[in-house]
C-alpha positions as semicolon CSV with decimal commas, in nm:
position;residue;x (nm);y (nm);z (nm)
1;X;1,565;0,931;2,554
2;X;1,747;1,018;2,236
3;X;1,709;0,863;1,893
4;X;1,901;0,845;1,568
5;X;1,715;0,844;1,237
6;X;1,935;0,730;0,948
7;X;1,818;0,828;0,599
8;X;1,903;0,555;0,347
9;X;1,622;0,571;0,092
10;X;1,793;0,780;-0,177
11;X;1,877;0,628;-0,514
12;X;2,252;0,714;-0,501
13;X;2,245;0,816;-0,866
14;X;2,601;0,955;-0,852
15;X;2,731;0,631;-0,704
16;X;2,670;0,400;-0,998
17;X;2,450;0,091;-0,982
18;X;2,534;-0,006;-0,620
19;X;2,342;0,095;-0,310
20;X;2,598;0,304;-0,125
21;X;2,423;0,245;0,208
22;X;2,552;-0,113;0,216
23;X;2,870;-0,067;0,011
24;X;3,170;-0,209;0,199
25;X;3,380;0,081;0,318
26;X;3,717;-0,051;0,442
27;X;3,550;-0,381;0,533
28;X;3,232;-0,241;0,693
29;X;2,904;-0,143;0,522
30;X;2,881;0,235;0,518
31;X;2,549;0,247;0,703
32;X;2,698;0,022;0,972
33;X;2,979;0,272;1,023
34;X;2,725;0,550;1,073
35;X;2,516;0,348;1,318
36;X;2,821;0,227;1,512
37;X;2,934;0,588;1,561
38;X;2,591;0,703;1,676
39;X;2,504;0,406;1,900
40;X;2,692;0,535;2,209
41;X;2,496;0,863;2,195
42;X;2,139;0,736;2,148
43;X;1,885;0,499;2,300
44;X;1,711;0,398;1,978
45;X;1,797;0,375;1,608
46;X;1,550;0,401;1,320
47;X;1,640;0,340;0,957
48;X;1,436;0,499;0,679
49;X;1,474;0,310;0,351
50;X;1,290;0,168;0,052
51;X;1,136;-0,178;0,076
52;X;1,380;-0,319;-0,181
53;X;1,671;-0,219;0,046
54;X;1,536;-0,380;0,360
55;X;1,702;-0,722;0,349
56;X;2,049;-0,590;0,262
57;X;2,039;-0,319;0,530
58;X;1,908;-0,560;0,794
59;X;2,199;-0,792;0,714
60;X;2,449;-0,504;0,727
61;X;2,321;-0,406;1,073
62;X;2,302;-0,755;1,222
63;X;2,400;-0,749;1,589
64;X;2,385;-0,371;1,627
65;X;2,287;-0,247;1,974
66;X;2,039;-0,087;2,006
67;X;1,863;-0,305;1,750
68;X;1,736;-0,079;1,471
69;X;1,372;-0,031;1,383
70;X;1,277;0,024;1,019
71;X;1,047;0,286;0,871
72;X;0,994;0,181;0,511
73;X;0,898;0,449;0,260
74;X;0,533;0,443;0,159
75;X;0,612;0,650;-0,150
76;X;0,967;0,572;-0,267
77;X;1,161;0,855;-0,431
78;X;0,949;1,125;-0,265
79;X;1,267;1,294;-0,134
80;X;1,438;1,352;0,200
81;X;1,155;1,549;0,362
82;X;0,921;1,254;0,307
83;X;1,192;1,021;0,437
84;X;1,233;1,224;0,755
85;X;0,857;1,246;0,811
86;X;0,820;0,870;0,764
87;X;1,120;0,790;0,982
88;X;1,007;1,014;1,266
89;X;0,678;0,823;1,280
90;X;0,879;0,528;1,415
91;X;1,076;0,732;1,672
92;X;0,955;0,722;2,033
93;X;1,218;0,959;2,180
94;X;1,141;1,329;2,218
95;X;1,448;1,427;2,013
96;X;1,617;1,259;1,719
97;X;1,937;1,326;1,533
98;X;1,879;1,288;1,160
99;X;2,188;1,167;0,975
100;X;2,238;1,065;0,613
101;X;2,366;0,711;0,561
102;X;2,661;0,845;0,359
103;X;2,827;1,030;0,651
104;X;3,075;0,767;0,777
105;X;3,284;1,020;0,970
106;X;2,997;1,147;1,189
107;X;3,144;1,238;1,529
108;X;2,962;1,136;1,849
109;X;3,083;1,446;2,034
110;X;2,929;1,673;1,772
111;X;2,600;1,485;1,800
112;X;2,609;1,514;2,180
113;X;2,656;1,889;2,147
114;X;2,357;1,911;1,913
115;X;2,135;1,719;2,155
116;X;2,243;1,950;2,437
117;X;2,173;2,261;2,232
118;X;1,835;2,128;2,115
119;X;1,698;2,094;2,470
120;X;1,387;2,308;2,502
121;X;1,391;2,399;2,132
122;X;1,247;2,241;1,817
123;X;1,584;2,188;1,653
124;X;1,959;2,237;1,673
125;X;2,104;2,272;1,325
126;X;2,477;2,308;1,252
127;X;2,591;2,582;1,021
128;X;2,971;2,557;1,001
129;X;2,975;2,783;0,693
130;X;2,700;2,946;0,488
131;X;2,507;2,617;0,456
132;X;2,283;2,449;0,711
133;X;2,373;2,084;0,773
134;X;2,015;1,961;0,787
135;X;2,108;1,593;0,757
136;X;2,324;1,600;1,066
137;X;2,095;1,792;1,297
138;X;1,878;1,724;1,602
139;X;1,502;1,778;1,583
140;X;1,214;1,758;1,829
141;X;1,047;1,448;1,689
142;X;0,682;1,550;1,679
143;X;0,740;1,912;1,579
144;X;0,966;1,816;1,287
145;X;0,737;1,535;1,173
146;X;0,441;1,773;1,156
147;X;0,647;2,044;0,988
148;X;0,767;1,795;0,724
149;X;0,412;1,684;0,650
150;X;0,296;2,043;0,610
151;X;0,593;2,119;0,382
152;X;0,506;1,820;0,163
153;X;0,142;1,930;0,147
154;X;0,250;2,263;0,004
155;X;0,493;2,101;-0,239
156;X;0,815;2,205;-0,062
157;X;1,064;1,919;-0,075
158;X;1,386;2,080;0,057
159;X;1,474;2,012;0,421
160;X;1,509;2,382;0,497
161;X;1,135;2,422;0,426
162;X;1,008;2,259;0,749
163;X;1,279;2,444;0,942
164;X;1,104;2,772;0,861
165;X;0,826;2,693;1,109
166;X;1,044;2,552;1,388
167;X;1,213;2,730;1,677
168;X;1,565;2,626;1,582
169;X;1,903;2,699;1,736
170;X;2,189;2,747;1,491
171;X;2,508;2,577;1,611
172;X;2,828;2,710;1,462
173;X;3,090;2,626;1,727
174;X;3,139;2,274;1,594
175;X;3,518;2,280;1,598
176;X;3,515;2,329;1,975
177;X;3,414;1,962;2,009
178;X;3,504;1,791;1,682
179;X;3,625;1,804;1,326
180;X;3,424;1,938;1,034
181;X;3,488;1,597;0,874
182;X;3,174;1,495;1,062
183;X;2,969;1,655;0,782
184;X;3,152;1,486;0,495
185;X;2,922;1,310;0,249
186;X;3,031;1,019;0,032
187;X;2,832;1,077;-0,286
188;X;3,052;0,946;-0,567
189;X;3,274;0,646;-0,632
190;X;3,576;0,879;-0,616
191;X;3,474;1,009;-0,272
192;X;3,410;0,651;-0,161
193;X;3,759;0,541;-0,264
194;X;3,912;0,840;-0,087
195;X;3,717;0,758;0,231
196;X;3,824;0,395;0,207
197;X;4,186;0,503;0,186
198;X;4,152;0,727;0,491
199;X;3,979;0,461;0,699
200;X;4,227;0,198;0,594
201;X;4,513;0,408;0,727
202;X;4,353;0,468;1,069
C-alpha cells in the first residue's frame, strides 16, 4: 500500500487573509487539485491541518476517492516537521508521499518514480537542483515519523533535520518522467493568479 500525506496546516501568511488550501484555483479548491492528481497513485490519503480548517477542507474534498482521513494538529503553528509527524500517525501504509497543499501541478509519474526509488530505503527525496524537495518526497512512514519526533525534541524544525538520520535516496532524474513544474509552490496571490491563468488555458 501507498499513502499520500497532504500538509495543509500552515498559516499562508504570504497569501493574505484567505486559506490557500481551499482557495478556488480555476474553479477547483487548490487542495482538491493536489488530491485529485495523487489519487491514482495511492491507496490512502491523509490530510494534516488545523482544527479550524477542518470543515472547509472536508467540504473541498467531498466525494474524493479514496476518502481522506484527517490528522488534526495537536499544537497548531508548530511547523512542517510537527505536521508531518502528526500526519504520519494516521498513515497505515508502509510508505507515504508527503506533498504540500500548494503544489497544484504535482505529477503522478514523478510520484510513482519516487515510490519506486524508495523501496527498501527510508526515503526518496528529489533534488532537481541544489535544494532538496522535502515536501514532494516519499518516506518510510514509521522511520520518518520517529525521526521527526526526535528532531522536534532537539528543537530542529526544518524538514532536512529528520532526513539526517534516514537512509535516503536522492532522486535527480526527474525530467526523465515529468516536468519540474511538479515542484512549483503557490505561495503568493501573484503566483496564484499566474497558476489560475495556466490552468484556465489547459
